[in-house]
C-alpha positions as CSV (number, residue, x, y, z in Angstrom):
1,X,-144.1,55.7,-162.8
2,X,-141.7,58.2,-161.6
3,X,-140.3,55.5,-159.4
4,X,-140.1,52.7,-161.9
5,X,-138.4,54.6,-164.7
6,X,-136.4,55.2,-161.7
7,X,-135.8,51.7,-160.5
8,X,-135.7,50.6,-165.0
9,X,-132.6,53.1,-165.0
10,X,-130.7,52.1,-162.2
11,X,-130.7,48.8,-163.0
12,X,-129.8,49.4,-166.4
13,X,-127.0,51.4,-165.6
14,X,-126.1,48.8,-162.9
15,X,-126.7,46.4,-165.8
16,X,-124.5,47.8,-168.0
17,X,-121.6,49.2,-165.3
18,X,-121.7,45.0,-164.6
19,X,-120.8,44.6,-168.4
20,X,-118.5,47.3,-168.7
21,X,-116.6,46.5,-165.2
22,X,-116.6,42.8,-165.7
23,X,-115.2,43.4,-168.9
24,X,-112.6,45.8,-167.2
25,X,-111.7,43.2,-164.9
26,X,-111.2,40.4,-167.4
27,X,-108.6,42.0,-168.9
28,X,-107.4,43.0,-165.7
29,X,-107.3,39.7,-164.4
30,X,-105.8,38.8,-168.2
31,X,-103.0,41.4,-167.8
32,X,-102.2,39.6,-164.5
33,X,-102.2,36.6,-165.6
34,X,-99.7,37.4,-168.5
35,X,-97.3,39.5,-166.1
36,X,-97.7,36.2,-163.7
37,X,-96.4,34.3,-166.2
38,X,-94.1,36.4,-167.5
39,X,-92.3,36.7,-163.9
40,X,-92.6,32.6,-163.6
41,X,-90.6,32.7,-167.1
42,X,-88.0,35.4,-165.9
43,X,-87.5,33.4,-162.6
44,X,-86.8,30.4,-164.6
45,X,-84.1,31.8,-167.3
46,X,-82.3,33.5,-164.2
47,X,-82.4,30.5,-162.1
48,X,-80.9,28.7,-165.6
49,X,-78.4,31.4,-166.3
50,X,-77.4,31.0,-162.3
51,X,-77.0,27.3,-162.9
52,X,-74.6,28.1,-166.0
53,X,-72.6,30.5,-164.6
54,X,-71.7,28.6,-161.5
55,X,-70.6,25.4,-163.5
56,X,-68.4,27.7,-165.9
57,X,-67.1,29.2,-162.4
58,X,-66.7,25.8,-161.2
59,X,-65.3,24.6,-164.4
60,X,-62.8,27.6,-164.5
61,X,-62.0,26.4,-160.7
62,X,-60.7,23.1,-161.8
63,X,-59.1,24.5,-164.6
64,X,-57.1,27.0,-163.1
65,X,-56.3,24.3,-160.2
66,X,-54.7,22.0,-162.6
67,X,-52.7,24.7,-164.4
68,X,-51.3,26.1,-160.8
69,X,-50.6,22.3,-160.2
70,X,-48.9,21.7,-164.0
71,X,-46.8,25.2,-162.9
72,X,-45.8,24.1,-159.4
73,X,-44.8,20.9,-160.6
74,X,-42.6,22.5,-163.5
75,X,-41.4,25.3,-161.2
76,X,-40.2,22.1,-158.6
77,X,-39.1,19.8,-161.4
78,X,-36.8,23.3,-162.8
79,X,-35.5,24.3,-159.4
80,X,-34.5,20.4,-158.9
81,X,-32.4,20.6,-162.0
82,X,-31.2,23.5,-161.6
83,X,-29.8,22.4,-157.6
84,X,-28.7,19.4,-159.1
85,X,-26.1,21.5,-161.6
86,X,-25.1,23.4,-159.3
87,X,-23.8,20.4,-156.8
88,X,-22.1,19.1,-159.6
89,X,-20.3,22.5,-160.3
90,X,-19.8,22.7,-156.7
91,X,-18.0,19.2,-156.8
92,X,-16.1,19.9,-160.1
93,X,-15.4,23.0,-158.5
94,X,-13.9,20.8,-155.3
95,X,-12.2,18.5,-158.4
96,X,-10.8,20.8,-159.6
97,X,-9.1,23.0,-157.2
98,X,-8.1,20.0,-155.2
99,X,-6.2,18.6,-158.1
100,X,-4.6,22.5,-158.0
101,X,-3.7,22.1,-154.3
102,X,-1.8,19.0,-155.5
103,X,-0.4,20.5,-158.2
104,X,1.6,23.9,-155.9
105,X,2.1,20.9,-152.7
106,X,4.5,19.1,-155.5
107,X,5.8,22.2,-156.6
108,X,6.3,23.3,-153.1
109,X,7.7,20.1,-152.4
110,X,10.0,20.2,-155.7
111,X,11.4,23.7,-154.5
112,X,12.4,22.5,-151.4
113,X,13.8,19.5,-152.0
114,X,16.1,21.6,-154.8
């Protein structure tokens, strides 16, 4: 009987251990599944955020390029206007100088004649 009690006690202990460990294993598996699901969710969110940031970066780059083009065009137009103004001033100065030289030559000619 002593052997039978040991077998029964061992069997009962084994069954109790299986019941207890089985529940723990289910808990661990559930926790692992929850963690895995959370990791997948975070991975998806990270990919979405990365895509949004990439789209925003591309948009900002396009806007910056457009601004640079506009500013460059404005600067070139301003330079062209200033060059044209300077050319006009040079032309006017030349005409004015030619007129002054003509007047001076006329005066010299009159002095020489008189």
